[in-house]
N, C-alpha and C positions, 0 to 999 in steps of 0.2 A: 640349490635352489634356483628355478630359471628367473632371468631378469625380466623385467616387464616386457621389453621388446622381444625377447625370446619366447615368451608365453604367448605373444600375438601372433608370432611366427606359427607356432606349435597349433594353434586353434585352427578351426575351420574358417575360411575366407570370411564367410558370413557373419560368425561370431567374433571374430577379430575385429571386424569394420564396427559391429554394434558396440563392443567393448571400448573401441579407440574413440567412437562418437559419444559413449557416455563419460568418459574421461574428459573430453574435451567440453561437454557441457557442464561437468561439475567444475571445470577450472574456471569457465565463462561465468558461471553463477558466484563462484567465490571472488573473482575479480570486481563483478557488479557490487556484491556486498562490502567488500574492502573499500571500493571507491565511494559508496555512501557514507561508510565510518568516516573516511577521509575528509570527505566534504561537511563533517559535522554533526551528522543525524546520529542521534544515540541510539543504538541498538540493542535488543534483547531477544532470545530465541522464542520461538513461538511454535505451537501445534502444527501438525501437517496433515494432509489428507490421508485416511486409511480406508481404501476402498470408498464407499460413499460417505463416511463417516469421519469421524475425528481420531487422532493419535492418542488423545487424553483418555483417562480413564472414566471420565464423567459419561455416565449413561443417558443418552440423548441429548448430547451437548448441544446447546441452541446455537453456537457461534462454532461450527467445526472448520478447524484450520486457521480460525481468526483470531486466537486470543493467545497471550504469553503462557509459557509452561508454568512460570513460576508466579506465584501472588507478590512475590518482591520485585516485580519487573521494573518499578519506579527506580529502586536502588541498583537493579542491576544494568540497566541500559546505559551503554557508554560507547565510546569511540575507539577505544585501545584495539588496534588491528589483531593483536595476540589473543585477545580474549574472544574476538569474533572467530578466529581460526580455530581456537581450542573448541567453543561451541559446535561450529561447522564438523570438525573431526569426530566428535563426541556423538553427533546425531546429524549426518549429513543431509537427511531430508527434511530437517526442521527450516519452516518458514521463520522470518524475524519480523517483529514490529520495531518501530520508531516512536519513542516517547516524544509527544509534543508539548509545547509550552516552555521548553529551556532555550533552545537556538531556534527553532523553527515552529511555527503553526501550519495547520493544513485546511484550506479550505474545500469541503468536499461536496460536489454538486452530482445532479443527474448528468451522465453524457450527452444527453439530449439538449441540456443547456450548457455543458461544458464547451462542446465542440464548436457552436457558433460564438461563444464569449471568446474562446482561443483566436478565433479567425479576427474577431473584431478587435481585439487588444494587439495582434500582430500587425494589423492593417493601420492603428492608431501610433504604432511604434513604441507601444508600452513595453517595457522589459518584463517578460513573463520568466519565472524560475522554474524549477524541476515539476514536471506534470505526469502523473501516473494514471493508468486505465486499469479498471477492476472490472473484469469479465466473470461470470455472466451478470453481475448486478448492475452493469453498465452505470458506473459513477466514475468519475473523474476527480483526482486528487490534486490540487494545485498547492505545492508547497510555498510557503511566504517565509519572511522573518517574523518572529514572535512578537507579540504585545509587549513582552517585558514581564519580568518578575520584580515589581517594585518592592523595596524593603520595607516601606509603610503600605500594610495590607490595606488601610482605607483608601488609598489611591487606586486601588485595583478596580477598573471600572468593568461591571458587568455586560455581557451581551446576550440577548435572548436567543442568539445563533449558537452559543457555545453547546458543544456535544461531548459528551463523555460515552464510553465503552457501553455502559448499562441504558444510555438515552437515546441510542442509535434509531430505533423506530419511530421515536417520536419527531424526528427531523427529516422526513422525505425530502425537502427541499435542499436549502443550503445547510450545511453543517460546519460549524468553525470547530476545528480541533484544537484546544490549547492546553492548559493545565491539567493535568489529571487523565489525559485521553492519550491515544495511540492510534496508528494505523499501520496496517502491514506495508513493509517496504519491498519493493521488486528486487529481484524476482521472487515471488511467491506463487504456490499452487494451491487452488481450491478445489475441492471434492465435489463431482457432479459428472454427467455422463458426456462422453465426446461423440457427438454424433458425425454422420457424413459431411464432410463440408464444413462442419462446425470448428470453433477455436477453442482449445482447453482452458477450461476456467483457471484463471491466473491474474496476478497483478504484474503488470508490466510498465516499464518506462516509455513515455511518449517524448519526454525531454528529461534529459539525464540529471543526476545530482551535480554535475558538473557546472550546472548554470546558477549563478549568484540569487540569492533569495530576496525578492522584492519585498517591499512594504506591503502588507496585505490591503489596506486602504486603496492602493494604485489598482487593484483588481477587483475589488468589492463592487463597485458601482456596475462594471459589465457582468459579472457574476449574477448579481442580483437581479439585473433586468432580463437577462436570459432564463433565469429560473422563473421568473413571474410569467415571461412568456411561454416556457415549458410547461407552468402549471395550467395556463389557459388552454393550450392544446390538450391537455389530460381532461380538462373539465369538458371538453368537446366530446372527446373518446368516451368518458366515463361519467355522464350526467349525474348518476345516482351517488358519487362521492368523489372528493377532489383527489383521493389517491387510492389506486387499486390496492389491495392487501397483498403482500408479497407472498 
C-alpha cells in the first residue's frame, strides 16, 4: 500500500496539487474548529450543503446546512477536542454549531450595521471579542460573554431581542442568541451558487475565537444605534415595508 507521499508522486501533477490543497484545507478547518472548542465554545455537528440543498433527509429543509444534525444538540454540544475530531472524521463535510447561553451569547446584526459599529467600537477603544461574517446573508455575529444562567429562574431577565432558531425571521434587526439558541461556527459552508467574482456562501471569522469574550452590554449601544440607522436606510430604499422579504 502506497504512502500518502508516494501516492501524490504517482498521481498526475495537477491531481497531486489538488489533493495536497484539499488536505491542507481540511487540516486548516480542523485547526479552526479545535481552536473554537479550546476557547470554550460548545460545539455540535450540523448539516452541510448538498448541492443547492441540505444534507439532512428532510424534504424542503427550511434552513439548509444551518441546523444541528441531532435534536439532542443541547446535550451533545461540548468542548472536548476528542469528540470534535471524532465527529469530523465521521463526517468531514459537516458544519458545526455552537450552543449559546452557556459560555457565550451572540449579538447577530445585519452586516450593514455591524461594519460601522465595529469601526466605532474600535475607534473608542472598546474590547471586541470574536466576530464572524455570514455570507450571502450579510449578517455579522458578535460573540460575547453570556448573561449567565442563574440558579433562581425568577432572576432571569427576559429581553425582547432574544432569538431562538425558530424565531430567526422575526428578528430582522438585532438578534440576541442566548439560552436555547445556536449559531453556525466558522468555518461553515452554505448552499448557493458561486458566480463569477462572487464569494462562496460561508461563515468565516473576521476576528477569531482567541479574543476574550466581552460583556454584551459594552457592545449593545453601538450595535443598536447602527441597526437603527441601517433600518432607516432600508425604509428609504423600501418605503412599502420596513424589511424586504428574504
